[in-house]
C-alpha positions in Angstrom: 102.1 -0.5 -10.0 101.3 3.4 -10.3 97.6 4.7 -10.8 97.2 5.5 -14.3 95.7 8.8 -15.0 91.7 9.0 -15.5 90.4 11.3 -18.4 87.7 12.9 -20.1 87.1 13.1 -23.3 85.0 16.1 -24.9 84.2 16.3 -28.7 82.4 19.3 -30.0 80.9 18.4 -33.7 80.7 21.9 -35.6 80.0 23.3 -39.2 83.5 23.4 -40.2 85.5 21.6 -38.0 85.0 18.5 -35.2 87.8 19.6 -32.2 88.4 17.2 -29.3 89.8 17.8 -25.9 91.3 15.5 -23.1 91.3 16.4 -19.7 92.4 15.5 -16.7 89.7 14.0 -14.2 91.4 15.1 -11.1 92.8 18.4 -12.0 90.8 19.5 -14.8 94.0 20.6 -16.7 93.7 20.1 -20.6 96.1 17.5 -21.3 95.6 17.3 -25.1 93.1 18.9 -28.0 92.7 18.4 -31.4 90.5 19.9 -34.7 89.5 18.1 -38.0 87.1 19.1 -40.7 84.1 17.8 -39.9 83.2 14.7 -42.2 79.5 16.2 -43.8 79.7 14.0 -47.1 81.5 10.8 -45.4 78.8 8.0 -46.3 78.7 7.5 -42.3 78.1 10.9 -41.8 79.4 13.3 -39.2 79.9 10.1 -37.0 83.0 9.2 -39.2 85.2 12.4 -37.8 84.1 11.7 -34.2 85.6 8.2 -34.7 88.9 9.2 -36.3 89.6 12.4 -33.8 88.7 9.9 -31.2 91.4 7.1 -32.2 94.0 9.6 -33.1 93.9 11.8 -29.4 93.5 8.9 -27.5 96.5 7.2 -29.5 98.7 10.7 -29.4 98.9 10.1 -25.8 99.0 7.0 -25.1 95.8 6.6 -23.6 94.0 3.5 -22.6 90.3 3.0 -23.2 89.7 2.2 -19.5 91.7 5.4 -19.1 88.3 7.1 -19.9 86.1 7.7 -17.1 83.7 10.0 -19.2 82.9 10.5 -22.5 80.8 13.2 -24.2 80.1 15.2 -27.6 78.0 18.3 -28.4 76.6 18.6 -31.7 75.0 21.0 -34.1 73.1 18.3 -36.2 69.8 18.9 -34.9 70.2 22.5 -34.9 71.2 22.7 -38.5 68.6 19.9 -39.5 66.4 22.3 -38.7 67.8 25.8 -40.5 68.1 23.2 -43.6 64.8 22.0 -43.2 66.3 18.6 -43.3 63.5 16.5 -41.2 61.5 13.6 -40.9 57.3 13.9 -41.9 55.6 13.6 -38.6 51.7 12.1 -38.7 50.0 13.1 -35.5 47.3 10.8 -33.9 45.5 13.7 -31.8 43.3 12.1 -29.1 40.1 13.7 -26.6 36.7 13.0 -25.7 33.3 15.0 -24.7 33.6 18.3 -24.6 37.3 18.5 -24.8 37.0 16.7 -27.7 36.5 19.6 -30.3 39.2 21.9 -28.8 41.7 18.7 -29.0 41.0 18.0 -33.1 42.6 21.7 -33.8 44.7 22.2 -30.8 46.8 18.9 -32.1 47.1 19.8 -35.7 50.1 22.1 -36.0 50.1 21.7 -39.7 53.0 22.4 -41.9 55.6 24.4 -39.7 57.7 26.8 -41.3 61.4 26.2 -40.2 63.6 28.4 -41.8 62.3 30.9 -44.7 60.6 28.1 -47.5 61.8 25.2 -45.3 58.9 23.5 -43.8 58.0 20.4 -41.1 55.3 18.6 -43.1 53.0 17.0 -40.7 49.6 14.9 -41.5 46.8 14.7 -38.9 44.2 12.5 -37.7 41.8 12.6 -34.8 40.4 9.8 -32.4 37.7 9.7 -29.8 39.7 8.1 -26.8 36.5 7.5 -25.1 36.5 3.9 -26.5 39.6 3.5 -28.2 39.9 0.1 -30.0 43.4 -0.9 -31.2 42.3 -1.7 -34.6 41.5 2.0 -34.3 44.7 3.1 -33.1 46.6 0.5 -35.8 44.7 1.9 -38.8 45.4 5.0 -38.0 48.7 4.4 -38.4 48.8 2.3 -40.9 46.7 5.3 -42.7 49.4 8.1 -41.7 52.1 6.1 -43.0 50.3 6.0 -46.3 50.2 9.5 -46.9 54.3 9.8 -46.2 54.5 10.1 -42.3 58.2 8.4 -41.3 57.2 9.1 -37.4 54.1 8.8 -35.4 53.4 11.4 -32.5 50.4 10.9 -29.8 48.7 14.2 -28.5 45.9 13.7 -25.9 44.2 16.1 -24.1 45.5 15.8 -20.3 48.0 12.9 -21.3 50.5 14.2 -18.7 47.4 13.2 -16.1 46.8 10.1 -17.3 49.6 9.1 -20.8 47.7 5.6 -21.2 46.5 6.3 -24.0 49.5 8.2 -25.8 51.6 4.8 -24.4 49.4 2.7 -26.4 49.8 4.6 -29.6 53.8 4.3 -29.2 53.5 0.7 -28.5 51.4 -0.2 -31.6 53.0 2.1 -33.8 56.8 0.0 -33.0 55.3 -3.2 -33.3 54.7 -2.1 -36.6 58.4 -0.6 -36.8 57.8 3.3 -37.0 59.3 5.3 -35.0 56.8 7.0 -32.4 56.5 8.9 -28.9 53.8 10.7 -27.2 53.4 14.5 -26.1 53.5 13.3 -22.4 57.3 12.5 -22.9 58.7 15.6 -24.2 56.7 18.2 -21.4 54.6 17.9 -18.5 52.9 21.3 -18.7 49.2 21.3 -19.8 48.7 23.5 -23.1 48.1 20.5 -25.6 48.5 23.0 -28.6 52.1 24.3 -27.7 52.8 20.6 -26.4 51.9 19.0 -29.7 53.8 21.6 -31.6 57.4 20.7 -29.4 56.6 16.7 -29.5 56.0 17.4 -33.6 59.6 19.2 -33.7 61.0 16.3 -31.7 59.7 13.8 -33.6 61.1 15.1 -36.8 64.5 15.0 -35.6 64.4 11.3 -34.7 65.4 9.3 -37.9 68.5 11.3 -38.4 69.5 11.5 -35.0 68.7 7.9 -34.5 71.3 7.2 -37.3 73.9 9.2 -36.0 73.8 7.8 -32.2 73.8 4.3 -33.2 77.3 5.1 -35.4 79.1 6.8 -32.6 77.7 4.5 -29.7 79.2 1.9 -31.7 82.5 3.7 -32.4 82.9 4.5 -28.6 82.4 0.6 -27.9 84.5 -0.9 -31.1 87.1 1.6 -29.6 86.7 -0.4 -26.1 85.6 2.6 -24.1 83.6 1.2 -21.2 82.1 4.9 -19.9 78.5 5.2 -21.7 78.9 8.4 -24.1 77.2 11.1 -23.4 75.3 14.0 -25.5 75.1 17.7 -25.0 71.8 19.4 -23.8 70.8 22.8 -24.9 70.7 23.9 -21.3 74.6 23.0 -20.5 73.9 19.5 -19.2 74.5 16.0 -20.6 72.2 13.1 -21.2 72.3 9.4 -21.8 72.5 8.4 -25.5 69.3 6.5 -24.8 67.2 9.6 -23.9 68.7 11.0 -27.0 67.0 8.6 -29.0 63.4 9.6 -27.3 64.4 13.2 -27.1 66.8 14.5 -29.4 65.5 18.0 -29.3 66.9 18.6 -26.5 70.0 18.6 -28.4 69.0 21.7 -30.6 71.4 24.4 -29.9 73.6 22.3 -27.4 76.7 23.8 -29.4 76.3 27.0 -28.1 75.3 25.9 -24.7 79.0 23.9 -24.4 81.0 27.5 -24.7 79.3 28.9 -22.1 79.2 26.1 -19.9 83.2 25.8 -20.6 83.7 29.6 -19.5 81.8 28.9 -16.5 83.6 26.1 -15.6 87.3 27.8 -15.5 86.4 31.6 -15.3 85.1 33.2 -12.0 82.6 35.3 -13.1 79.4 36.6 -11.0 77.7 38.7 -13.6 78.9 38.7 -17.3 78.4 38.3 -21.1 80.1 35.7 -22.8 80.9 35.7 -26.3 81.5 32.6 -28.3 83.2 33.8 -31.6 83.8 32.1 -34.6 84.7 32.9 -38.1 81.1 33.7 -39.4 78.6 34.1 -36.4 79.2 35.3 -32.8 76.7 33.6 -30.5 75.8 35.8 -27.4 74.7 34.7 -23.6 74.5 35.9 -20.2 75.9 35.0 -17.3 74.2 36.5 -14.0 74.8 35.3 -10.3 77.0 32.8 -11.4 74.2 30.8 -13.6 73.6 30.7 -17.3 70.4 32.3 -18.3 67.7 30.0 -19.6 64.3 30.8 -21.7 61.5 28.7 -24.0 63.0 28.4 -27.3 61.5 28.8 -30.7 61.3 27.1 -33.5 60.0 29.1 -36.9 59.1 31.5 -34.3 56.3 29.4 -32.6 57.1 29.3 -28.9 58.1 25.5 -27.8 58.1 23.7 -24.1 62.1 23.1 -24.6 64.1 25.1 -21.7 67.6 26.1 -23.7 70.1 28.6 -23.3 69.2 32.2 -24.0 71.8 32.5 -26.5 71.5 35.1 -29.6 73.2 34.2 -32.5 74.9 37.9 -35.0 76.1 37.4 -38.3 79.4 38.9 -37.0 82.8 37.4 -36.3 86.7 37.3 -37.1 85.7 36.5 -40.8 83.4 38.6 -41.4 83.3 40.7 -44.5 83.1 44.5 -45.5 80.9 46.2 -47.6 81.4 49.2 -49.4 79.5 51.1 -51.2 80.1 54.5 -53.0 83.4 55.3 -51.9 82.6 54.7 -48.3 82.4 51.7 -45.7 78.8 50.8 -45.6 78.4 47.4 -43.3 80.5 44.0 -41.8 78.9 41.0 -42.5 76.8 38.5 -42.5 79.0 36.9 -44.9 82.0 35.9 -44.2 85.7 35.0 -45.7 84.3 30.8 -45.2 81.1 31.2 -47.3 83.0 33.3 -49.9 85.5 30.7 -50.2 88.5 33.6 -49.6 91.4 33.4 -47.5 92.0 35.8 -44.5 94.3 39.1 -45.6 95.9 38.9 -42.2 96.9 35.4 -42.7 98.5 36.1 -46.0 102.2 35.9 -46.2 104.4 39.4 -46.4 105.1 38.7 -50.0 101.6 37.4 -51.0 100.4 41.2 -50.9 101.8 42.8 -54.0 100.6 45.5 -55.8 96.2 45.2 -53.7 93.7 46.6 -55.6 89.8 46.5 -54.2 87.6 44.3 -56.0 83.8 44.1 -55.5 82.2 40.4 -55.5 78.5 38.8 -54.0 80.0 35.7 -52.0 76.9 33.6 -52.7 73.7 34.2 -55.7 71.6 37.1 -55.2 74.0 39.0 -52.7 74.7 42.4 -53.5 78.1 43.0 -55.2 79.5 45.2 -52.4 81.9 42.9 -50.5 85.0 44.2 -50.5 87.9 42.5 -51.5 91.7 42.5 -52.3 93.5 41.3 -55.6 96.6 41.0 -55.3 99.0 41.8 -58.2 100.3 37.9 -58.4 97.2 36.7 -58.9 95.6 36.2 -55.4 92.3 37.1 -54.0 92.3 37.9 -50.0 89.2 39.1 -48.1 89.1 41.7 -46.0 87.9 40.6 -43.0 87.1 42.3 -38.8 90.0 40.1 -38.1 92.7 42.1 -40.1 91.0 45.3 -38.3 91.7 43.8 -34.8 95.1 43.0 -36.1 95.7 46.6 -37.6 93.9 48.4 -34.5 96.8 45.9 -32.0 94.1 44.8 -30.3 95.1 40.7 -30.7 97.4 40.0 -27.8 100.8 37.9 -29.2 100.3 34.2 -29.5 96.3 34.3 -29.5 94.5 32.1 -32.3 93.4 35.1 -33.9 97.0 36.7 -34.3 98.2 36.9 -37.7 100.7 38.9 -39.7 100.5 42.9 -39.2 102.3 43.4 -42.3 100.3 41.8 -44.7 97.1 43.2 -43.1 98.4 46.9 -43.5 99.6 46.5 -47.0 95.9 45.0 -48.2 94.4 48.0 -45.7 96.0 50.5 -48.2 94.1 49.6 -51.2 90.9 49.3 -49.5 91.7 53.0 -47.8 92.4 54.5 -50.6 89.4 53.7 -52.6 87.7 55.3 -49.0 89.5 58.3 -49.1 90.9 57.2 -45.1 94.1 56.2 -43.4 94.2 52.5 -43.1 94.1 53.1 -39.4 91.0 54.8 -39.7 89.3 52.2 -42.0 89.7 49.8 -39.6 88.7 51.6 -36.7 85.7 52.2 -38.9 84.9 48.7 -40.0 85.4 47.9 -35.9 82.7 50.8 -35.1 80.0 49.3 -37.1 80.8 45.6 -35.5 80.5 47.4 -31.8 77.5 49.0 -33.0 75.6 45.8 -34.3 76.5 43.2 -31.2 76.3 46.7 -28.5 72.6 46.8 -30.0 71.9 42.9 -28.4 74.2 43.6 -25.3 72.3 46.1 -24.4 69.3 44.4 -24.3 70.4 41.5 -23.0 71.8 43.7 -19.7 68.0 44.8 -19.6 66.1 42.0 -19.9 68.2 40.4 -16.6 68.4 43.5 -15.2 72.2 43.3 -14.9 74.6 46.3 -13.5 76.6 47.8 -15.9 79.1 48.3 -13.9 79.7 44.6 -13.0 79.6 43.4 -16.0 82.5 41.3 -17.5 82.6 40.8 -21.2 84.3 37.3 -21.7 85.0 36.0 -25.1 85.8 32.8 -26.5 85.8 30.8 -29.6 89.1 31.6 -32.0 88.1 34.6 -32.4 87.4 36.0 -29.2 89.6 38.8 -29.2 89.0 40.1 -32.6 85.8 41.9 -31.1 85.5 41.6 -27.6 88.8 43.6 -26.4 87.7 46.6 -28.6 84.1 46.6 -28.0 85.3 46.3 -23.5 87.4 49.2 -24.5 84.8 52.1 -26.0 82.1 51.1 -24.0 84.1 51.3 -20.8 83.1 47.7 -19.6 85.3 45.2 -18.3 86.5 42.3 -20.6 88.4 38.8 -20.0 89.7 36.5 -23.2 88.2 32.6 -21.5 91.0 30.1 -20.6 91.7 28.1 -24.1 88.9 29.9 -26.2 89.2 28.2 -29.5 88.2 25.0 -27.3 86.0 26.3 -25.2 83.2 24.5 -26.0 85.0 21.3 -26.5 85.9 21.7 -23.1 82.3 22.3 -21.7 81.3 19.1 -23.4 84.1 17.3 -21.5 83.3 19.2 -18.1 79.4 19.1 -18.0 76.9 17.8 -15.8 73.8 15.4 -16.1 70.8 17.8 -15.9 67.4 16.9 -16.1 63.9 19.5 -16.1 60.2 18.1 -15.2 57.8 21.4 -15.3 54.5 20.6 -14.4 51.0 23.0 -14.3 50.1 22.7 -10.6 48.2 25.6 -9.2 49.4 26.3 -5.6 51.0 22.8 -4.9 51.3 21.4 -1.9 54.2 19.2 0.2 52.9 16.3 -1.8 53.1 17.7 -5.1 57.0 19.0 -4.5 57.8 15.2 -3.5 56.1 13.8 -6.1 57.8 15.9 -8.7 61.3 16.0 -6.8 61.2 11.9 -6.6 60.5 12.2 -10.7 63.0 14.1 -11.4 65.7 12.1 -9.6 64.3 9.1 -11.4 64.6 10.6 -14.6 68.2 12.1 -14.2 69.8 8.4 -12.8 67.5 7.2 -15.8 69.6 9.6 -17.7 73.4 8.3 -16.4 73.8 10.4 -13.2 75.2 8.6 -9.9 72.6 8.9 -7.2 75.2 10.4 -4.7 75.9 13.3 -6.8 72.8 14.3 -7.5 71.1 17.6 -6.0 67.4 19.0 -6.9 66.2 22.7 -7.0 62.2 23.2 -7.1 61.0 26.8 -8.6 57.2 27.6 -8.2 56.3 30.3 -10.9 52.6 31.2 -9.5 51.7 33.2 -12.2 52.2 31.0 -15.0 51.2 27.9 -12.0 54.1 26.1 -13.1 55.9 23.5 -10.7 59.3 23.0 -11.7 62.2 20.9 -10.7 66.0 21.1 -12.0 68.4 18.0 -11.5 72.1 17.8 -11.8 74.5 15.5 -11.4 77.5 14.0 -12.5 78.1 10.7 -13.9 80.4 9.4 -10.9 81.0 10.6 -7.5 82.9 13.6 -7.8 83.9 14.9 -4.4 85.9 17.7 -5.5 85.1 21.2 -6.9 87.0 22.2 -10.6 90.4 22.5 -9.4 89.8 26.1 -8.3 91.7 28.0 -5.6 89.8 29.0 -2.6 89.8 33.1 -3.1 91.0 34.9 0.0 88.8 36.9 2.3 90.6 40.4 1.4 90.1 39.4 -2.3 86.2 38.5 -1.5 85.6 41.8 0.0 86.7 43.8 -2.6 84.9 42.1 -4.9 82.2 42.1 -2.9 82.4 45.4 -2.2 82.5 46.7 -6.4 79.5 43.7 -6.8 76.7 46.5 -5.0 78.8 49.3 -5.8 79.9 50.2 -2.2 83.4 51.1 -0.3 85.5 48.3 0.7 86.3 50.5 4.0 82.7 49.5 5.5 82.3 46.6 4.0 82.3 43.8 6.2 82.4 39.7 6.4 78.9 39.2 8.0 78.7 35.3 8.4 80.3 32.1 6.9 78.8 28.2 6.4 80.4 25.7 4.0 81.5 27.2 1.0 79.1 30.6 1.4 80.7 34.1 3.0 78.3 36.6 3.3 79.6 40.5 3.2 77.4 43.1 4.2 77.5 46.8 4.0 75.5 49.5 5.6 74.2 52.9 4.5 72.6 55.4 6.2 71.0 58.2 4.1 69.7 61.6 5.5 66.2 63.4 4.9 63.9 65.8 6.3 66.9 68.1 7.4 68.8 65.1 8.7 65.8 63.9 11.5 65.2 61.3 9.3 67.3 58.1 9.0 66.8 55.4 6.6 68.8 52.4 6.9 70.0 50.4 4.0 71.6 46.8 4.4 73.4 45.3 1.2 74.8 42.1 0.8 76.7 40.1 -1.6 77.4 36.3 -1.4 80.6 34.6 -2.8 81.5 31.2 -3.0 84.6 29.9 -2.2 86.3 30.6 -5.6 84.8 34.4 -5.1 82.1 33.9 -7.3 79.5 36.1 -6.3 76.2 34.1 -6.4 73.6 36.7 -4.8 73.5 40.5 -4.5 71.1 42.7 -3.6 70.1 46.1 -1.4 67.7 46.5 1.5 67.7 42.9 2.9 68.0 41.4 6.1 69.8 38.4 6.9 70.6 35.7 9.7 72.5 32.6 10.8 70.3 29.6 12.3 70.8 25.9 12.7 68.6 23.4 11.9 67.4 23.4 15.1 65.8 26.8 14.4 63.5 26.3 12.0 60.6 25.9 13.9 60.8 28.7 16.4 63.4 31.4 15.7 63.0 30.7 11.6 59.4 31.5 11.7 59.5 34.8 13.6 62.1 36.0 11.2 60.2 35.5 8.3 57.4 36.9 10.3 59.1 40.0 10.8 59.8 40.3 7.4 56.4 39.7 5.9 53.9 42.8 5.0 50.5 42.2 6.2 47.8 44.3 4.5 43.9 43.5 5.2 43.6 40.8 1.5 46.7 39.2 3.0 50.1 38.2 4.1 53.0 38.8 1.6 55.7 36.8 2.5 59.2 38.0 2.3 61.5 36.2 -0.8 64.3 33.8 0.7 67.4 32.7 -0.4 69.0 29.9 1.9 72.9 28.8 1.9 74.4 25.8 3.5 77.1 23.5 2.9 77.8 23.2 -0.8 73.9 24.2 -1.4 71.8 27.6 -2.2 68.3 27.2 -2.5 66.6 29.9 -4.1 63.4 30.0 -2.7 62.1 33.1 -4.1 58.9 31.6 -6.2 57.2 30.3 -3.0 53.7 31.9 -2.1 53.1 31.4 1.8 54.9 30.7 4.7 54.0 26.9 5.1 55.0 26.4 1.6 58.4 27.6 2.1 59.0 25.7 5.6 57.7 22.0 3.7 60.0 23.2 0.8 62.7 24.0 3.4 62.6 21.0 5.5 62.5 18.8 2.1 65.7 19.6 0.9 67.8 19.7 4.3 66.0 16.1 5.8 69.9 15.0 5.5 71.4 18.2 7.8 71.6 17.4 11.6 70.4 19.5 14.2 73.7 21.9 14.5 73.8 22.5 10.8 74.2 25.7 10.4 72.8 27.9 7.3 72.3 31.2 6.2 69.0 33.4 5.5 68.3 36.0 3.6 65.1 37.9 2.8 64.1 40.8 1.2 61.0 41.8 -0.6 
């Protein structure tokens, strides 16, 4: 009997549409994709749409439930709930004792948290001395908070990250009373009671709503007889099991934004880039550096939380953005879109529908200025002027693209607008496009600066249904490289289907010892396996932030053994050499392949600068490390590198580090180091001492044998 092909299913629940994609588990080719309207108003909510699309997409390809090896969904539900203030009321039990108790009383009471203008998360607070904490005191406090209106309980004690016993007692008693509850230590292991409590409160406020959807979605997957456990997208680009969502729904906040860039990275060989997911109403912008997505602490209502999520910046500019006109000239584009105004795009109108066009001014929503311009056709039909119309008129949309419209209709409609503002059709379209580019580039320039990207090496990547509306024109005007992502309209859904399980732990530790590092490594491993990863696939990265005294462990793995890389071809050495030279802005002729091991190739370039009448020479070595697909994962000037075997850790590696250490009267500053071996890239730049660096290296490479090779790069 022939083997049936195994598939991965990704479902992305958006504000307008629910998308699904089915992907071959071996080759990663997209077998089929589908869109249906999101079922916000069904009594089963968005879960209903997930069931519908799952049944339809599997039936359409004759896929059996047993063929599904991985199923995951991404959702904007948590983000939308926070934006709309659709959250549960939270009761907080603050705890502490002695002198710490005085500050714990106020620090565990965040008050009402503003989520969006005029929308608040309501909290109630009580305080218990944890010195002689009795069961009846806890029970009475929970009853009192519930009476006031609390639907979920948060237990938050000073130093609970060191000993969570009391928080766990509160959670247990609340559960016995049938009330949802969570402890601050479950969300973050960092000191800082104020921020930890706030993060836990935001998390708790989402639990009832997310619980409902999670239960319903899980039931529908089981009813479809799919054995594979349902995974949910996290805000850092990974996935986690549905059980973990029930405890930590906050991790799904902003996850819809993470899915798109995760999908783009899977398919596009991007080293340094800016990714734009352009929809109908807004664009989400994120940064890729050294082949990785950039992450930061998320904010809620302007307050910092301990939630690590993708650094995504959202602007009200997209394919459907409407045009504002005042005093006979074009003044702005967005933030309102044709979708919000309930109008069709002029660029998608049949040619015979635009007759005797006239401009008409509307305010899309109550309170909006009456400056948004639409096209009134002689046959009584209205169409919105859009950015997509401008892009189609200017010829930026490739043939067959999702955003390709009817150029004839767009030009007919724009003749009325152009006449109103005293320009040609093309000049009017160009004016609109330039405003959109100016607004977007302001954010792009900020991000290039924040992450110290080299502008000449950055690629702009367009994703989403309207990627081609904005990105090609922007790249042309700014003299930057660009590309439109493969399967751009479904890039988020593909990202969900291909995502890896992810977990992260952060601890407040001053000068971590080898014991601290081993402990956090073991703990994050336990957590990720609970989250659904197969232990053999897990990779753990340790980071030490000495300025903030944070020890961080990041684990990624897959739900089943994934023996091969994404069906990507290895890049030829010649092509790699060209990419490497471009990455450090050096000539290809003088770029050489200097070392190789595992999936890694190091290319180097030496530049000699003469000064002081040619008597002094300064040598700078540039190094660029590429993986086998040709993605640049590290690039820098002024580096030293060496290739060693595991057996050389004690002697030669120690000497290499000493040679690159700067000694002063006060201390020794060890170099920043990266180590490459087999499939792994190890970032050791946070280490403060040689001993720390060596002990992490020993832990990370304990499975290597004496003759296994590693490449070490050092710089100050």
